C-alpha positions in Angstrom: 15.5 -7.7 8.7 14.8 -4.4 7.2 11.3 -4.0 5.8 10.0 -1.6 3.2 6.8 0.0 4.3 4.7 2.0 1.8 1.9 4.4 2.7 1.0 7.9 3.9 2.6 9.1 7.1 -0.4 10.8 8.6 -2.8 7.9 8.1 -4.1 6.3 11.3 -3.5 2.8 10.0 0.1 3.7 9.2 0.6 5.1 12.7 -0.6 1.7 14.1 1.8 -0.1 11.8 4.7 2.1 12.8 4.0 1.5 16.5 3.6 -2.2 16.0 6.9 -2.5 14.2 8.7 -0.3 16.7 7.3 -2.3 19.6 8.7 -5.5 18.0 12.1 -3.8 17.4 11.8 -4.1 13.6 13.8 -1.7 11.4 12.0 -0.4 8.4 12.4 1.9 5.5 9.4 4.1 4.9 8.2 5.3 1.5 5.6 8.1 1.9 3.4 8.4 -1.2 2.8 12.1 -0.5 6.6 12.8 -0.8 7.4 10.3 -3.5 4.6 9.2 -5.7 4.4 5.5 -6.6 5.9 4.7 -10.0 4.6 2.4 -12.7 7.4 0.0 -11.9 6.5 -0.1 -8.2 2.8 -0.6 -9.0 3.7 -3.4 -11.4 5.9 -5.0 -8.7 2.9 -4.9 -6.3 0.6 -6.4 -8.9 3.1 -9.3 -9.5 2.3 -10.3 -5.9 -1.4 -9.3 -5.5 -4.4 -8.4 -7.5 -5.5 -4.9 -8.6 -8.7 -5.5 -6.7 -6.8 -6.1 -3.5 -4.4 -3.2 -4.1 -7.1 -0.5 -4.5 -8.7 0.8 -1.3 -12.3 1.0 -2.3 -13.4 1.9 1.2 -11.6 5.2 1.3 -13.0 8.7 0.6 -10.7 9.3 -2.3 -12.1 6.3 -4.2 -15.7 7.1 -3.2 -15.3 10.6 -4.7 -14.4 9.3 -8.1 -17.1 9.4 -10.8 -18.3 6.1 -12.4 -15.9 6.3 -15.4 -12.9 6.8 -13.1 -14.0 3.9 -10.9 -14.2 1.7 -14.0 -10.7 2.9 -15.0 -9.3 1.9 -11.7 -10.5 -1.6 -12.3 -8.2 -2.1 -15.3 -4.4 -2.2 -14.9 -3.5 0.0 -17.8 -5.9 2.8 -16.9 -5.5 2.3 -13.1 -1.8 3.3 -13.0 -2.1 7.0 -13.8 -5.0 7.4 -11.3 -3.1 5.5 -8.5 0.0 7.5 -9.2 -1.9 10.8 -9.1 -4.0 9.8 -6.1 -2.0 7.3 -4.0 -4.5 7.6 -1.2 -6.4 4.9 -3.1 -3.6 2.4 -2.6 -4.3 0.1 0.4 -2.1 0.9 3.4 0.2 -0.2 4.5 2.0 -2.3 2.0 4.9 -4.1 3.7 7.6 -5.7 1.6 9.7 -8.3 3.3 13.2 -9.4 2.7 12.0 -12.4 0.7 10.2 -10.1 -1.7 6.7 -11.0 -0.5 4.2 -8.4 0.6 1.2 -7.9 3.0 -1.5 -5.3 2.5 -3.3 -3.6 5.3 -2.6 -3.6 9.0 -3.3 -7.2 10.2 -0.9 -7.7 13.2 -1.2 -11.5 13.1 -0.3 -11.6 9.4 2.6 -9.2 9.8 3.9 -11.0 12.9 3.9 -14.4 11.0 6.0 -12.9 8.2 8.6 -11.5 10.7 9.5 -15.0 12.0 
């Protein structure tokens, strides 16, 4: 099973994810948002499987630095996409896409392990 893992390489949560997958012997293809910005199609694909509220990392510094109008814009799909594409650090990490097309968001070892069975 080859997974697709989306995130930012130098993020601590991503490093935990990589270690976890490697310890389990799971092959994965990594998409680094800093090298390849997420596209509208990719974001739409994620949103077909989760909510915008879940997709946006509101705990991170990037989100917290936004002004109120930008924060409001991130709450609506049409206006969120340009902001998330320009500042992909606001997308929850990791997003793991499994061979069945389902995804998990965030590093929750139990949830990831259950999807690997």
